[in-house]
KEBA-97068 format. One record per residue (C-alpha): residue number from 0; residue in one letter; chain; x, y, z. Coordinates in pm, whole numbers, padded with zeros to 5 digits. Example, Ala and Ser with C-alpha at 12.3 -4.5 7.8 and 13.67 -1.06 7.14 Angstrom:
BEGIN
R; seq; type; mol; c1; c2; c3
R; 0; a; A; 01230; -00450; 00780
R; 1; s; A; 01367; -00106; 00714
END
This chain:
BEGIN
R; seq; type; mol; c1; c2; c3
R; 0; m; A; 06352; -05604; 05130
R; 1; a; A; 06268; -05395; 04821
R; 2; l; A; 06125; -05044; 04847
R; 3; p; A; 05743; -05017; 04803
R; 4; e; A; 05626; -05000; 04443
R; 5; g; A; 05580; -04649; 04305
R; 6; i; A; 05834; -04467; 04527
R; 7; q; A; 06081; -04273; 04309
R; 8; t; A; 06445; -04377; 04346
R; 9; v; A; 06794; -04277; 04232
R; 10; t; A; 07062; -04532; 04138
R; 11; i; A; 07435; -04449; 04168
R; 12; v; A; 07662; -04653; 03940
R; 13; g; A; 08038; -04641; 03907
R; 14; q; A; 08372; -04816; 03930
R; 15; r; A; 08662; -04768; 04174
R; 16; t; A; 09011; -04896; 04086
R; 17; h; A; 09371; -04827; 04175
R; 18; p; A; 09598; -04641; 03929
R; 19; d; A; 09707; -04975; 03774
R; 20; g; A; 09345; -05080; 03713
R; 21; t; A; 09315; -05332; 03994
R; 22; p; A; 08977; -05308; 04170
R; 23; m; A; 08943; -05138; 04508
R; 24; r; A; 08796; -05334; 04796
R; 25; g; A; 08550; -05150; 05013
R; 26; n; A; 08195; -05018; 05002
R; 27; i; A; 07969; -04718; 04930
R; 28; r; A; 07738; -04585; 05204
R; 29; l; A; 07446; -04337; 05192
R; 30; v; A; 07282; -04187; 05505
R; 31; p; A; 07000; -03921; 05500
R; 32; t; A; 07134; -03590; 05638
R; 33; a; A; 06799; -03525; 05811
R; 34; g; A; 06827; -03858; 05997
R; 35; r; A; 06527; -04014; 05823
R; 36; f; A; 06271; -03981; 05541
R; 37; v; A; 05901; -04065; 05600
R; 38; h; A; 05649; -04170; 05334
R; 39; a; A; 05309; -04133; 05505
R; 40; e; A; 05104; -04298; 05228
R; 41; t; A; 05288; -04634; 05251
R; 42; g; A; 05405; -04604; 05613
R; 43; l; A; 05769; -04632; 05500
R; 44; i; A; 06039; -04484; 05729
R; 45; v; A; 06384; -04456; 05567
R; 46; q; A; 06651; -04440; 05838
R; 47; g; A; 07012; -04544; 05900
R; 48; a; A; 07260; -04634; 05628
R; 49; a; A; 07243; -04805; 05287
R; 50; d; A; 07566; -04998; 05215
R; 51; e; A; 07686; -05176; 04903
R; 52; p; A; 08033; -05339; 04858
R; 53; y; A; 08246; -05291; 04547
R; 54; d; A; 08264; -05591; 04314
R; 55; s; A; 08591; -05758; 04417
R; 56; a; A; 08668; -05860; 04058
R; 57; t; A; 08597; -05530; 03878
R; 58; g; A; 08555; -05253; 04137
R; 59; d; A; 08201; -05189; 03998
R; 60; v; A; 07931; -05069; 04238
R; 61; s; A; 07559; -04992; 04210
R; 62; i; A; 07327; -04873; 04488
R; 63; t; A; 06961; -04761; 04475
R; 64; v; A; 06800; -04533; 04737
R; 65; v; A; 06483; -04323; 04773
R; 66; a; A; 06512; -03994; 04578
R; 67; s; A; 06560; -03694; 04808
R; 68; d; A; 06255; -03519; 04652
R; 69; a; A; 06037; -03825; 04584
R; 70; d; A; 05660; -03765; 04580
R; 71; g; A; 05516; -03791; 04933
R; 72; i; A; 05858; -03796; 05107
R; 73; n; A; 05894; -03574; 05417
R; 74; p; A; 06123; -03382; 05447
R; 75; s; A; 06164; -03314; 05075
R; 76; g; A; 06483; -03193; 04906
R; 77; g; A; 06727; -03302; 05178
R; 78; t; A; 07074; -03439; 05107
R; 79; y; A; 07247; -03770; 05168
R; 80; q; A; 07592; -03810; 05328
R; 81; l; A; 07794; -04017; 05077
R; 82; t; A; 08092; -04218; 05211
R; 83; l; A; 08332; -04406; 04983
R; 84; t; A; 08537; -04652; 05189
R; 85; a; A; 08836; -04853; 05065
R; 86; y; A; 09047; -05091; 05270
R; 87; d; A; 09367; -04963; 05108
R; 88; a; A; 09286; -04601; 05021
R; 89; k; A; 09163; -04282; 05190
R; 90; t; A; 08794; -04269; 05286
R; 91; l; A; 08595; -03993; 05111
R; 92; t; A; 08276; -03845; 05257
R; 93; f; A; 08063; -03547; 05149
R; 94; p; A; 07694; -03440; 05114
R; 95; v; A; 07516; -03508; 04781
R; 96; l; A; 07175; -03424; 04635
R; 97; l; A; 06990; -03716; 04467
R; 98; p; A; 06678; -03568; 04299
R; 99; t; A; 06421; -03750; 04083
R; 100; g; A; 06535; -03548; 03780
R; 101; a; A; 06841; -03779; 03750
R; 102; p; A; 06718; -04137; 03824
R; 103; v; A; 07058; -04284; 03728
R; 104; v; A; 07377; -04090; 03808
R; 105; k; A; 07740; -04183; 03759
R; 106; l; A; 07956; -04183; 04070
R; 107; a; A; 08227; -03984; 03890
R; 108; a; A; 07976; -03707; 03799
R; 109; i; A; 07846; -03646; 04151
R; 110; t; A; 07929; -03299; 04284
R; 111; p; A; 07948; -03222; 04660
R; 112; v; A; 07684; -02976; 04788
R; 113; e; A; 07602; -02809; 05117
R; 114; a; A; 07429; -03043; 05363
R; 115; e; A; 07052; -02981; 05387
R; 116; d; A; 06787; -03138; 05612
R; 117; g; A; 06519; -03059; 05350
R; 118; d; A; 06180; -02891; 05383
R; 119; y; A; 05913; -03040; 05608
R; 120; v; A; 05560; -03035; 05465
R; 121; i; A; 05295; -02920; 05712
R; 122; v; A; 05000; -03164; 05711
R; 123; t; A; 04669; -02983; 05768
R; 124; g; A; 04435; -03144; 06024
R; 125; p; A; 04055; -03191; 05977
R; 126; a; A; 03828; -02886; 05998
R; 127; g; A; 03675; -02810; 06337
R; 128; p; A; 03296; -02842; 06399
R; 129; p; A; 03075; -02545; 06298
R; 130; g; A; 02965; -02296; 06565
R; 131; a; A; 02617; -02313; 06723
R; 132; a; A; 02331; -02155; 06523
R; 133; g; A; 02178; -01833; 06661
R; 134; p; A; 01811; -01814; 06773
R; 135; q; A; 01545; -01765; 06506
R; 136; g; A; 01413; -01408; 06465
R; 137; d; A; 01048; -01308; 06534
R; 138; t; A; 00795; -01342; 06253
R; 139; g; A; 00645; -01013; 06136
R; 140; e; A; 00262; -00949; 06154
R; 141; a; A; 00075; -01044; 05835
R; 142; g; A; -00102; -00760; 05652
R; 143; p; A; -00468; -00762; 05539
R; 144; q; A; -00566; -00969; 05240
R; 145; g; A; -00456; -00812; 04912
R; 146; l; A; -00220; -00562; 05074
R; 147; t; A; 00140; -00600; 05167
R; 148; g; A; 00186; -00617; 05537
R; 149; p; A; 00475; -00455; 05726
R; 150; a; A; 00803; -00636; 05728
R; 151; g; A; 00873; -00854; 06027
R; 152; a; A; 01146; -00768; 06274
R; 153; t; A; 01494; -00895; 06198
R; 154; g; A; 01597; -01190; 06410
R; 155; t; A; 01899; -01177; 06640
R; 156; q; A; 02221; -01286; 06469
R; 157; g; A; 02367; -01610; 06604
R; 158; p; A; 02719; -01627; 06747
R; 159; t; A; 03008; -01683; 06508
R; 160; g; A; 03192; -02014; 06530
R; 161; a; A; 03555; -02018; 06648
R; 162; t; A; 03825; -01962; 06385
R; 163; g; A; 04089; -02233; 06350
R; 164; a; A; 04453; -02146; 06417
R; 165; t; A; 04672; -02041; 06124
R; 166; g; A; 04952; -02287; 06043
R; 167; p; A; 05317; -02176; 06045
R; 168; a; A; 05466; -02012; 05735
R; 169; g; A; 05639; -02243; 05487
R; 170; t; A; 06018; -02255; 05463
R; 171; p; A; 06167; -02087; 05152
R; 172; p; A; 06338; -02338; 04915
R; 173; t; A; 06712; -02390; 04943
R; 174; g; A; 06982; -02579; 04749
R; 175; d; A; 06983; -02637; 04373
R; 176; q; A; 06610; -02622; 04298
R; 177; p; A; 06367; -02389; 04112
R; 178; g; A; 06334; -02044; 04269
R; 179; v; A; 06674; -02052; 04444
R; 180; t; A; 06959; -01808; 04369
R; 181; r; A; 07316; -01909; 04458
R; 182; a; A; 07631; -01697; 04425
R; 183; a; A; 08009; -01737; 04449
R; 184; f; A; 08219; -01438; 04564
R; 185; k; A; 08590; -01384; 04519
R; 186; p; A; 08758; -01322; 04859
R; 187; a; A; 09109; -01241; 04728
R; 188; d; A; 09287; -01108; 04417
R; 189; e; A; 09412; -01365; 04161
R; 190; s; A; 09681; -01288; 03898
R; 191; v; A; 09793; -01433; 03563
R; 192; t; A; 10128; -01326; 03412
R; 193; s; A; 10270; -01410; 03066
R; 194; s; A; 10000; -01671; 02987
R; 195; i; A; 09722; -01698; 02729
R; 196; v; A; 09610; -02044; 02850
R; 197; l; A; 09260; -02029; 03002
R; 198; q; A; 09254; -02139; 03367
R; 199; a; A; 08966; -02208; 03604
R; 200; d; A; 08919; -01927; 03855
R; 201; d; A; 09006; -02024; 04213
R; 202; h; A; 08668; -01913; 04353
R; 203; l; A; 08401; -01846; 04088
R; 204; s; A; 08224; -02180; 04032
R; 205; i; A; 07872; -02312; 04116
R; 206; s; A; 07731; -02666; 04078
R; 207; v; A; 07434; -02743; 03847
R; 208; t; A; 07199; -03041; 03797
R; 209; a; A; 07135; -03221; 03468
R; 210; g; A; 06823; -03081; 03300
R; 211; g; A; 06810; -02773; 03525
R; 212; t; A; 06749; -02433; 03362
R; 213; y; A; 06950; -02138; 03500
R; 214; a; A; 06986; -01761; 03452
R; 215; i; A; 07353; -01651; 03472
R; 216; d; A; 07495; -01312; 03566
R; 217; g; A; 07806; -01177; 03732
R; 218; c; A; 08046; -00888; 03786
R; 219; l; A; 08422; -00930; 03726
R; 220; i; A; 08658; -00653; 03844
R; 221; v; A; 08964; -00675; 03615
R; 222; a; A; 09286; -00467; 03603
R; 223; g; A; 09607; -00506; 03404
R; 224; d; A; 09823; -00403; 03109
R; 225; p; A; 09604; -00272; 02821
R; 226; a; A; 09847; -00449; 02587
R; 227; g; A; 09768; -00783; 02755
R; 228; d; A; 09389; -00742; 02775
R; 229; l; A; 09168; -01032; 02892
R; 230; a; A; 09050; -01366; 02749
R; 231; l; A; 08736; -01502; 02919
R; 232; t; A; 08484; -01787; 02896
R; 233; i; A; 08213; -01948; 03108
R; 234; a; A; 08244; -02327; 03105
R; 235; a; A; 07951; -02565; 03170
R; 236; p; A; 07891; -02945; 03172
R; 237; g; A; 07906; -03123; 02837
R; 238; g; A; 07586; -03120; 02631
R; 239; s; A; 07460; -02795; 02787
R; 240; q; A; 07247; -02559; 02576
R; 241; g; A; 07214; -02180; 02576
R; 242; g; A; 07502; -01934; 02565
R; 243; w; A; 07678; -01641; 02732
R; 244; t; A; 07800; -01288; 02646
R; 245; p; A; 08081; -01087; 02813
R; 246; t; A; 07913; -00741; 02817
R; 247; a; A; 08258; -00573; 02815
R; 248; t; A; 08457; -00319; 02614
R; 249; t; A; 08632; -00442; 02301
R; 250; l; A; 09010; -00471; 02270
R; 251; g; A; 09239; -00167; 02270
R; 252; t; A; 09070; 00053; 02530
R; 253; t; A; 09299; 00269; 02746
R; 254; d; A; 09044; 00453; 02957
R; 255; g; A; 08739; 00223; 02959
R; 256; t; A; 08580; 00397; 02660
R; 257; g; A; 08488; 00180; 02362
R; 258; s; A; 08229; -00046; 02203
R; 259; v; A; 08049; -00301; 02421
R; 260; r; A; 08064; -00665; 02308
R; 261; l; A; 07730; -00851; 02334
R; 262; t; A; 07817; -01140; 02098
R; 263; r; A; 07666; -01478; 02194
R; 264; f; A; 07927; -01747; 02270
R; 265; d; A; 07890; -02119; 02335
R; 266; f; A; 07987; -02235; 02682
R; 267; g; A; 08365; -02293; 02687
R; 268; a; A; 08425; -02068; 02382
R; 269; p; A; 08660; -01775; 02471
R; 270; s; A; 08610; -01403; 02404
R; 271; s; A; 08876; -01130; 02424
R; 272; m; A; 08809; -00785; 02575
R; 273; g; A; 08995; -00474; 02687
R; 274; v; A; 09131; -00393; 03034
R; 275; t; A; 09308; -00094; 03190
R; 276; a; A; 09557; -00049; 03470
R; 277; a; A; 09294; 00135; 03675
R; 278; g; A; 09048; -00150; 03624
R; 279; l; A; 08727; -00220; 03429
R; 280; m; A; 08401; -00405; 03497
R; 281; v; A; 08313; -00713; 03289
R; 282; v; A; 07948; -00809; 03337
R; 283; p; A; 07883; -01157; 03191
R; 284; a; A; 07528; -01283; 03142
R; 285; g; A; 07360; -01585; 02987
R; 286; g; A; 07112; -01870; 03005
R; 287; l; A; 07189; -02241; 03058
R; 288; i; A; 07009; -02575; 03028
R; 289; a; A; 07254; -02812; 03200
R; 290; g; A; 07344; -03116; 02988
R; 291; a; A; 07474; -03313; 03289
R; 292; d; A; 07547; -03280; 03659
R; 293; g; A; 07857; -03064; 03697
R; 294; t; A; 07984; -02711; 03755
R; 295; v; A; 07960; -02368; 03588
R; 296; i; A; 08310; -02211; 03609
R; 297; v; A; 08463; -01876; 03513
R; 298; q; A; 08785; -01940; 03313
R; 299; w; A; 09026; -01661; 03212
R; 300; a; A; 09380; -01566; 03097
R; 301; q; A; 09560; -01284; 02915
R; 302; a; A; 09447; -01225; 02557
R; 303; v; A; 09809; -01136; 02467
R; 304; s; A; 10100; -01260; 02680
R; 305; s; A; 10233; -00977; 02900
R; 306; a; A; 10490; -00966; 03180
R; 307; t; A; 10256; -00723; 03360
R; 308; a; A; 10001; -00925; 03558
R; 309; t; A; 09633; -00929; 03468
R; 310; v; A; 09438; -00936; 03796
R; 311; l; A; 09082; -01059; 03870
R; 312; k; A; 09013; -00872; 04191
R; 313; a; A; 08844; -00956; 04521
R; 314; g; A; 08475; -00862; 04524
R; 315; s; A; 08409; -01017; 04183
R; 316; w; A; 08109; -01255; 04176
R; 317; l; A; 07918; -01513; 03974
R; 318; r; A; 07545; -01583; 04032
R; 319; l; A; 07302; -01856; 03914
R; 320; t; A; 06924; -01852; 03956
R; 321; r; A; 06747; -02180; 03885
R; 322; v; A; 06429; -02113; 03685
R; 323; f; A; 06302; -02472; 03626
END
């Protein structure tokens, strides 16, 4: 049975094959993390699993489900548990977010997220009846004709009606949605020796959603040979707009003193900056409009190959705040 007309949906499309191109046999399954979604206006209750088999001739698959933040859905913003089953390959399962902002999403572009039950919307009940009216006050004595008589006595004030109970406070938003700040922290040192090839940092990456607008900042604690220095970039999904700047000292510093580089760079374009053996702070910043679902990643290497390791130290962090 088709979903009721007007409910917003998300369609996942993709293809699963073996390394030689032969199609996998199996199915894709989606289950709401919260257990169910309810659409009060239509009376729809979304519960259980949605399954779709892979095309046995091509490995193609397409499945359409209710968007996790569809209008009128309660809870809103929850995740789905995605399971990819194959009869002759390892089963994959992880939570995914399927918002209305991306009505069609490629299976290969989906990024795992933290499981969320979503936010429940409190429905306000009807107003209670008004309180009883108080008794009418006495009428004052009328004065003689042509003159103003004395004012009448003020009537007794009636009782105040009961005040309705205050509803519970709303739950702050979570996940990748406007108003939410997410951060990645580095729990251990990471070193690069004798290499100028940019590599993705082991810890500093955060997922983004196509069309989302994000403010970027961070703090990188870097130490190494001043002759090796540091090459750095912030990578983002293809088609993204905006830019980033390193906010770091220029090359050649030996004690942390020097000019500060605030040049704008495209995402994925590298910039070189100075480091010292004692360590310097690099404070990247920027703004991003994500061109596709994907990940923002800190990538780095030595600016000049050196046998003395360049180290990105524990305690470094990257932070994204979604604005829209």
